[in-house]
C-alpha positions in Angstrom: -42.8 257.3 11.9 -41.3 258.7 15.0 -37.7 257.3 15.8 -38.1 255.5 18.9 -40.9 252.8 19.9 -41.3 250.4 22.6 -42.2 247.8 20.3 -41.7 247.5 16.5 -43.6 244.6 14.7 -42.7 243.4 11.4 -45.8 241.5 9.7 -49.4 242.1 10.0 -50.7 238.7 10.2 -52.5 237.4 13.2 -49.4 237.3 15.4 -48.6 240.9 14.5 -52.2 242.0 14.8 -52.7 240.5 18.3 -49.3 241.8 19.4 -50.0 245.3 18.2 -53.5 245.4 20.1 -51.9 244.0 23.1 -49.0 246.4 23.2 -51.5 249.3 22.3 -53.8 248.4 25.4 -50.8 248.6 27.7 -50.2 252.2 26.4 -47.0 251.2 24.8 -45.6 253.0 21.8 -46.0 250.5 19.1 -45.7 250.5 15.3 -46.8 247.7 12.9 -45.0 247.3 9.5 -46.5 245.4 6.8 -45.5 245.7 3.0 -49.2 244.2 1.9 -52.4 244.0 3.3 -53.0 243.6 7.1 -54.9 240.6 8.1 -52.6 237.7 6.8 -53.0 234.5 5.4 -55.7 233.7 7.9 -57.9 236.4 6.4 -56.9 236.5 2.8 -56.0 233.0 1.9 -56.6 230.6 4.9 -58.9 230.2 7.5 -61.7 232.4 6.4 -61.9 231.8 2.8 -61.3 227.9 3.2 -63.8 227.6 5.8 -66.5 229.7 3.7 -65.9 227.3 0.7 -66.4 224.4 3.0 -69.6 225.8 4.2 -70.6 226.0 0.5 -69.5 222.5 -0.4 -71.3 221.0 2.7 -74.8 222.6 1.5 -74.0 220.8 -1.8 -73.4 217.6 -0.2 -76.6 218.0 1.8 -78.7 218.4 -1.2 -77.1 215.5 -2.9 -77.9 212.9 0.1 -80.9 214.4 1.5 -82.9 211.3 0.5 -81.7 209.6 3.7 -83.8 212.0 5.6 -87.1 211.6 3.8 -86.3 214.9 1.8 -86.2 214.7 -2.4 -82.4 214.5 -3.1 -81.1 216.0 -6.3 -77.7 216.8 -7.9 -76.8 220.4 -6.9 -76.6 223.0 -9.3 -73.3 224.7 -8.2 -72.7 228.2 -9.4 -69.0 228.2 -8.7 -68.6 232.1 -9.5 -71.2 232.7 -7.0 -69.5 230.2 -4.5 -66.3 232.3 -4.8 -68.5 235.4 -4.5 -69.6 233.9 -1.0 -66.3 233.4 0.1 -65.3 237.1 -0.8 -68.2 238.4 1.0 -67.3 236.5 4.3 -63.6 238.2 3.9 -65.1 241.5 3.5 -67.3 241.2 6.6 -64.3 240.3 8.7 -61.6 242.4 7.2 -62.7 245.7 9.1 -61.5 243.9 12.5 -57.7 243.6 11.1 -57.8 247.1 9.2 -55.2 249.5 9.7 -57.9 252.0 11.2 -59.1 249.0 13.7 -55.2 248.8 14.7 -54.7 252.5 15.0 -58.0 252.7 17.1 -56.2 250.1 19.3 -53.3 252.4 19.8 -50.8 251.2 17.3 -49.3 253.2 14.3 -49.5 251.3 11.0 -46.7 251.9 8.2 -46.7 250.2 4.9 -43.4 249.4 3.4 -40.6 246.7 3.5 -38.9 246.4 6.8 -35.0 245.3 6.7 -32.9 245.3 10.1 -30.1 247.3 10.1 -28.6 246.7 13.7 -29.6 244.9 16.8 -32.3 247.7 17.9 -33.0 249.4 14.7 -34.4 249.0 11.3 -35.4 250.7 8.0 -38.6 250.8 6.3 -38.1 251.7 2.5 -34.8 253.3 3.6 -36.3 255.4 6.5 -34.7 254.5 10.0 -36.8 253.3 12.9 -35.2 252.8 16.4 -36.7 250.2 18.7 -36.7 248.9 22.5 -38.0 245.7 21.5 -39.1 244.1 18.1 -41.3 241.2 16.7 -40.9 239.4 13.8 -44.3 238.0 12.6 -43.7 237.4 8.7 -45.6 234.3 8.7 -45.0 231.5 6.0 -45.7 230.7 2.5 -46.6 227.7 0.2 -43.6 225.6 -0.8 -43.6 223.7 -4.0 -41.9 220.2 -3.7 -38.8 219.5 -5.9 -41.0 217.7 -8.6 -39.5 218.2 -12.2 -41.9 220.1 -14.3 -44.3 221.2 -11.4 -43.5 224.9 -11.4 -44.0 225.0 -15.1 -47.7 223.7 -15.1 -49.1 226.7 -13.2 -49.9 224.8 -10.0 -52.3 226.2 -7.4 -51.6 226.7 -3.9 -53.5 227.9 -0.8 -52.5 231.2 -1.6 -53.8 231.4 -5.4 -56.7 228.9 -5.6 -58.9 231.8 -4.6 -58.1 233.4 -8.2 -60.1 230.5 -9.7 -63.1 231.7 -11.7 -64.2 228.1 -12.9 -64.5 225.1 -11.2 -61.7 222.6 -12.4 -63.3 219.7 -13.9 -60.3 217.1 -12.8 -58.3 218.4 -9.9 -54.9 216.4 -8.4 -54.3 217.6 -4.9 -50.7 216.9 -3.7 -50.4 216.4 -0.1 -52.9 214.6 2.3 -52.5 216.9 5.3 -55.0 219.3 6.5 -55.2 221.9 4.0 -55.2 219.1 1.1 -57.9 217.0 2.4 -59.9 220.2 3.4 -59.8 221.7 -0.1 -59.7 218.4 -1.7 -63.1 217.3 -0.2 -64.8 220.8 -0.9 -63.9 220.8 -4.6 -65.3 217.3 -4.6 -68.6 218.1 -3.1 -69.0 221.1 -5.5 -68.7 218.8 -8.5 -65.0 218.5 -9.2 -63.1 215.0 -10.1 -60.7 215.2 -7.2 -57.5 213.0 -6.4 -55.5 213.3 -3.4 -51.9 212.0 -3.6 -50.2 211.6 -0.3 -46.4 210.3 0.0 -46.9 208.8 3.5 -49.0 205.5 4.1 -52.1 207.4 5.5 -53.8 210.7 5.5 -53.0 213.2 8.0 -49.8 211.3 9.2 -49.6 213.5 12.3 -52.7 212.4 13.6 -53.8 209.1 15.2 -54.0 206.6 12.7 -57.7 205.6 12.8 -58.4 209.5 12.3 -56.7 209.2 8.8 -58.8 205.9 8.3 -61.7 207.5 8.9 -61.1 210.7 6.8 -60.3 208.5 3.9 -63.3 206.6 4.2 -65.2 209.9 4.1 -63.3 211.3 1.4 -63.8 208.1 -0.7 -67.8 208.4 0.0 -67.6 211.7 -1.5 -65.9 210.6 -4.7 -62.5 211.6 -4.1 -59.8 209.1 -5.3 -57.3 208.6 -2.3 -53.7 207.5 -3.3 -51.4 206.9 -0.2 -47.9 205.8 -0.4 -47.8 207.5 -3.7 -45.4 210.3 -5.0 -45.2 212.4 -8.1 -42.1 211.9 -10.1 -42.7 214.5 -13.0 -45.3 217.1 -14.1 -45.9 218.0 -17.8 -48.4 219.8 -20.1 -50.5 217.7 -21.6 -53.5 218.2 -24.2 -54.5 221.3 -22.5 -54.0 220.0 -19.0 -51.4 218.4 -16.7 -49.8 215.0 -16.6 -48.4 213.8 -13.6 -46.1 210.6 -13.6 -46.8 208.6 -10.4 -44.0 206.5 -9.1 -45.0 202.8 -9.8 -48.8 203.9 -10.4 -48.8 205.0 -14.0 -49.8 208.5 -15.0 -52.8 210.8 -13.9 -54.1 213.4 -16.4 -56.1 216.4 -14.8 -56.9 219.9 -15.6 -55.4 221.6 -12.6 -52.9 220.5 -9.7 -53.2 222.0 -6.0 -50.0 221.6 -4.2 -50.5 221.4 -0.2 -47.2 219.8 0.8 -45.8 222.2 3.1 -45.0 225.9 3.7 -41.8 227.9 4.2 -41.2 230.8 6.7 -40.7 234.4 5.3 -37.3 235.1 6.4 -35.6 236.4 3.1 -34.3 240.0 2.8 -35.3 240.8 6.6 -31.5 241.4 7.5 -31.6 239.3 10.2 -28.0 238.6 10.5 -27.5 242.4 11.2 -30.1 242.1 14.0 -28.2 238.9 15.5 -31.2 236.7 14.8 -30.4 233.1 13.9 -32.2 230.7 11.5 -32.3 226.8 11.7 -31.7 224.4 8.9 -35.5 225.1 7.7 -34.9 228.8 7.7 -37.3 229.4 10.8 -36.5 231.8 13.3 -35.0 230.2 16.5 -36.6 231.1 19.5 -36.9 229.9 23.2 -39.9 229.1 25.2 -40.7 232.9 26.0 -40.3 233.7 22.1 -37.0 235.4 22.4 -34.4 235.3 19.7 -30.6 235.0 20.4 -30.9 238.9 20.5 -33.1 239.2 23.4 -34.2 242.7 22.4 -36.1 240.7 19.3 -39.0 238.3 19.6 -40.5 236.2 17.0 -44.1 234.7 16.8 -46.2 232.6 14.2 -45.3 230.6 11.3 -41.9 232.2 11.0 -40.9 230.3 13.9 -41.7 226.9 12.5 -44.5 226.2 15.2 -47.6 224.6 14.1 -49.0 226.8 11.3 -52.6 227.6 13.0 -54.1 231.0 13.4 -54.7 230.5 17.2 -51.0 229.4 17.6 -49.8 232.8 16.0 -52.5 234.7 18.1 -51.0 233.2 21.2 -47.5 233.9 20.1 -48.5 237.5 19.7 -49.9 238.0 22.9 -46.9 236.3 24.9 -44.5 238.0 22.8 -46.0 241.5 23.4 -46.3 241.2 26.9 -42.9 239.5 27.6 -41.2 242.2 25.7 -43.2 245.4 27.3 -43.6 244.1 31.0 -41.3 241.2 31.7 -40.2 238.0 29.9 -42.1 235.5 32.2 -44.8 234.0 30.0 -43.9 230.7 28.2 -45.6 228.8 25.3 -46.2 225.0 25.5 -47.1 223.6 22.0 -47.9 220.5 23.6 -51.2 221.8 25.0 -52.3 223.4 21.8 -55.3 221.9 19.9 -55.8 221.9 16.2 -58.6 221.1 14.0 -58.8 219.8 10.5 -62.2 221.2 9.2 -63.2 218.1 6.9 -66.3 216.3 7.3 -66.0 214.7 9.8 -64.1 217.3 11.7 -60.8 215.8 13.2 -59.6 217.7 16.4 -56.6 217.1 18.7 -54.6 218.2 21.7 -51.5 216.7 23.5 -50.0 213.6 22.6 -50.8 211.1 20.2 -51.0 207.5 21.6 -47.5 206.8 20.2 -45.8 209.8 21.5 -47.3 209.0 25.0 -45.9 205.6 25.1 -42.7 207.0 24.0 -42.6 209.3 27.0 -44.5 207.4 29.7 -44.0 203.9 28.5 -46.5 200.8 28.2 -48.6 202.0 31.5 -50.5 204.6 29.1 -54.1 203.7 28.7 -56.6 204.6 25.8 -60.2 205.2 26.5 -62.1 205.0 23.3 -65.8 205.7 22.6 -67.5 205.4 19.2 -70.2 207.5 18.1 -72.6 204.6 17.3 -73.3 205.0 21.1 -74.0 208.6 21.0 -77.7 209.6 20.5 -77.0 212.8 18.6 -75.1 211.0 16.0 -77.6 208.3 15.8 -80.6 211.1 15.2 -78.3 212.8 12.6 -77.4 209.4 10.9 -73.7 210.1 11.3 -72.4 207.4 13.6 -68.8 207.0 12.3 -66.9 209.0 14.8 -65.1 208.3 17.9 -63.2 210.0 21.0 -59.9 208.8 21.5 -58.2 209.8 24.9 -54.7 209.0 26.1 -54.5 208.5 30.0 -51.6 208.0 32.2 -51.7 205.7 35.3 -53.7 208.4 37.3 -56.2 208.8 34.6 -55.0 212.1 33.7 -55.4 213.2 30.1 -52.1 213.4 28.1 -53.8 213.8 24.8 -57.1 213.5 22.9 -58.5 213.2 19.2 -62.2 213.5 18.4 -63.4 212.5 15.0 -67.2 213.5 14.7 -69.2 216.9 13.4 -68.3 219.9 15.8 -65.2 218.2 16.8 -63.4 221.6 16.7 -66.1 222.8 19.4 -65.7 219.4 21.7 -61.9 219.7 21.8 -62.0 222.7 24.0 -63.2 220.6 26.9 -60.4 218.1 26.6 -57.9 220.8 25.9 -58.8 222.1 29.5 -58.1 219.0 31.3 -54.6 218.4 29.1 -53.7 222.1 30.3 -54.8 221.6 34.0 -53.4 218.1 34.0 -56.9 216.8 34.9 -58.5 213.5 34.9 -61.0 212.4 32.4 -63.6 211.4 35.0 -63.5 214.7 36.6 -65.9 215.6 33.9 -68.8 213.4 35.2 -69.4 216.2 37.7 -70.2 218.5 35.2 -73.9 218.4 33.9 -73.8 218.5 29.9 -76.7 219.2 27.7 -78.6 216.2 26.1 -78.5 215.3 23.1 -75.3 216.9 22.2 -72.4 216.1 20.1 -70.3 216.6 23.3 -72.1 213.3 24.6 -69.0 211.5 23.1 -66.5 213.4 25.3 -69.0 213.0 28.4 -69.7 209.4 27.8 -66.1 208.4 27.6 -65.8 210.3 30.9 -68.6 208.4 32.6 -67.1 205.2 31.2 -63.8 206.0 32.8 -65.5 206.9 35.9 -67.7 203.3 35.9 -64.3 201.5 35.6 -62.8 203.2 38.5 -65.8 202.3 40.6 -65.3 198.7 39.6 -61.8 197.9 40.8 -61.3 195.3 43.6 -60.7 198.0 46.2 -63.7 200.1 45.5 -66.0 197.0 45.0 -64.8 196.2 48.8 -65.5 199.8 50.0 -69.0 200.2 48.3 -69.9 196.8 49.4 -69.1 197.8 53.0 -70.9 200.8 53.0 -74.0 199.1 51.6 -73.7 196.5 54.4 -73.5 199.5 56.8 -76.5 201.2 55.5 -78.4 197.9 55.7 -77.5 197.4 59.2 -79.2 200.6 60.0 
């Protein structure tokens, strides 16, 4: 290591990698310190493996339900070892992009070791000193176990360790009905496991619009998942070679394995943040401003460690903003209200901006909702998948405050609505953009057409259009 860097990055996940590549492209002297593997949770235990597993599970479900399309259906013969081998191959294909070699080629020095801050402008890597003009903390987060007596003693799986499975669990309990729990629960059910999803809140996906949680609960149930909401686990214990869970007011549940998906905690222990003048909040997250600066303006933080929404694209944007603010000028800001996210279940559930409840609390009862159900979307009809909907929250001027799409390919469709949220655009503006037919995006476009049609049928517009027609007839 050289002793002085323009930017020192601690953590080689998405935020750190994007920051390193950004800094390298600017010609900065940048070093990235990683104690394990570069690539972070997204590559090794998050997005890449989970979406690969979901893809395999989707194929199994297609085989099982092919009869509705006039193709002979059958119970799929799932080779779980082969499924996990497919997951590993996907990781191996993507890994080179996040490798130390790729970072070095982009202009960043990569150092393996454990970083500890020793002052406001210095740190040590395994005892070796390193000075910096600016630094970025990008150490991510790790799954957290809920305080259930006995749970830690029953070898619970998490989103980090589930990829070590070599055999499909016969009976699987999933604690947590958020995105991770629902994605993995549905996938394991489609692969042949007997799955129970347990959620303490009154519905699945508590952060989403209520109808989205209802739709997903129906979809999981159709896949054979037992969904228990408003349910908590009080104790866990070994029982007859498996695990017995005591459910508050709901008896007991015997399973082979337990998968915990109830939350994450930031990785900040042992970083020496006190010496660096970096403050943590009550959750242990690094406190940052909208420019991602910590209390020590030499040091930035990005990604999960800040308590921001734990999504790869959020971490990537954080990395880009932090690097350019540190190296050039602190002018870029992050607005989490305009960041989309997707739960990659079937159907996919995509969201951006404010929910209806959030919008009413901020803007009052003048908020409107435009709802279009997919039973009226031709692509949904021809694919026999009409249970979805587009739900758009609008202000008094028809500008999009937030949106939720529940449908296949919702993750792609939300991008168009994200653009409107970011630009404070009106939903009916989409009617001037030609969309291909028949496509799943018709759900969004048809909602815009309906919005535009209503605008043309107001009393004022009816008088205007009537006057224009009479004038044309008079000629």
